[in-house]
N, C-alpha and C positions, 0 to 999 in steps of 0.2 A: 911347259914347268909354271908358271904364272896360276895356271888353273889348280893346280896342285900345291904350291906353296898358300894361295887364299882358301883351297880347301881344308888343307893342316890345322892354318889357322884357327877359321872357324872351329874345328874339332877341339882342339886345343883350350881355347874358349869356353867351348860348354862344356867340355871335361874338369875345366878349372870350377866353372859355375858349380858342377855337381857334387866332387870330390872337395872343391876350396884347395886354393892354393898352398899349404902347408903340406896338404896331403899329398898331393901331385909332387911337389919337391920330393918329397921322403921316397915316392915310389920313383920315380926318376932316376934319386940318388942309388938306390939300392937297385937299377937297372930292369926293374921291373915292367918297363913301358919300351922296353927295347921291344921292336919287331911285333908291335900292337895289330894282332889281327883284322880286329873291328878298322883302325886306320886304316890297313892296306885293300878291306873289302872295299870300305867309301871313297877309298882312291881309285881302287880299280873300276867301279861304276862311274864313277866321275868322267873317268877319261875314254871309257866307252861311249859314255852320255856324249861325250864332247863330239868325238868321230863321227857315231851315227848320225847327229842332230846334222852336223855339215856333209856329211856324203850323202844322207838320203835324202837332204833339201837342194843342195845347188850342185853336190858332187864335190863341193874344194872345200878342204882348211883354210885359214887364213894362210897359211904357209905355202898352199898348192895355187891359191888365188896371185902370189907374188910371183910364183914360177910359172905359172901357166898350164897349170896340169889340172886335169878333172877323172873322177873315178866315175864310171859309168857303165850301163850294159853294152852289149854290141852294139845294139841301134840307138844308141845316144842314149837312152832314157835313165834317169836315175834309178839306182838300186836300190833294193828295201831294205828294212830293218835286219833278217834274217842273213842277207848279204852281207850287211855291216858287220853283224856278229862275228861270220866267220872269219872277213877280211882281219876283223882286230885281233881275233884267236891265232889264226894263223900266223900273223905279222910277228906276235909275240913268240911263237914259237920257232919262228924263222931267226929270230935276236937269240933264242938259247939255243940254237945249230950253229952260233957262231957269224951269224949273217946270210947263211947259205942259201936260206930263201929269198934273201933279197936280190944276192946274185947269181940267182939262178937265170933272171933275164939274158945272163951273157950268153947263156948255153942254148936258152929255149930259141927255137925258129921265129916266135912270135914276138921275143920279148916279154914274157909275161912271168912273173913273180909267184911263189907259192899262192900268194894269198888271191891273185887274179886267176889262178887256176883252179882253186879250190871253191871261190866264189862266185865263179862263171862272171868275171867284171873284169875290164879293164881300165889302164890308166892311160889316158889322151892327153898329149901337148896341144892343146888350143893357140888356133892363129893370133899373131900378133893384129891388136888394134893401130892401124897406124892412122892419125888424124893429121890431116893437112890443111894448112892456112889456105 
């Protein structure tokens, strides 16, 4: 969410620099800025870039690191950019189907979600590192 807020803030600053604050206020009051397709596109690509970077680099977003989860191929290697794109798009479709694609893991014998199946990847629980002094 923080990423989306920051990107939107920067987008609005650029928009204000181009159009001017008075014109931007007029457009906003008229409702012309509601559902801005350019902003939606920018946010979509930024969100994909965030997930793709983390998934293809170490297999973990910041939240996944906290929960000890990792996205990977069945051989333990990091997923590639194409797999990240498939995971991202199918996860969106899963949410649009009221989360059915995410709940699918409850019925799948291997515990896979739709994005796991379509991207040929898996989410694994990493072992806890216990450091004794």
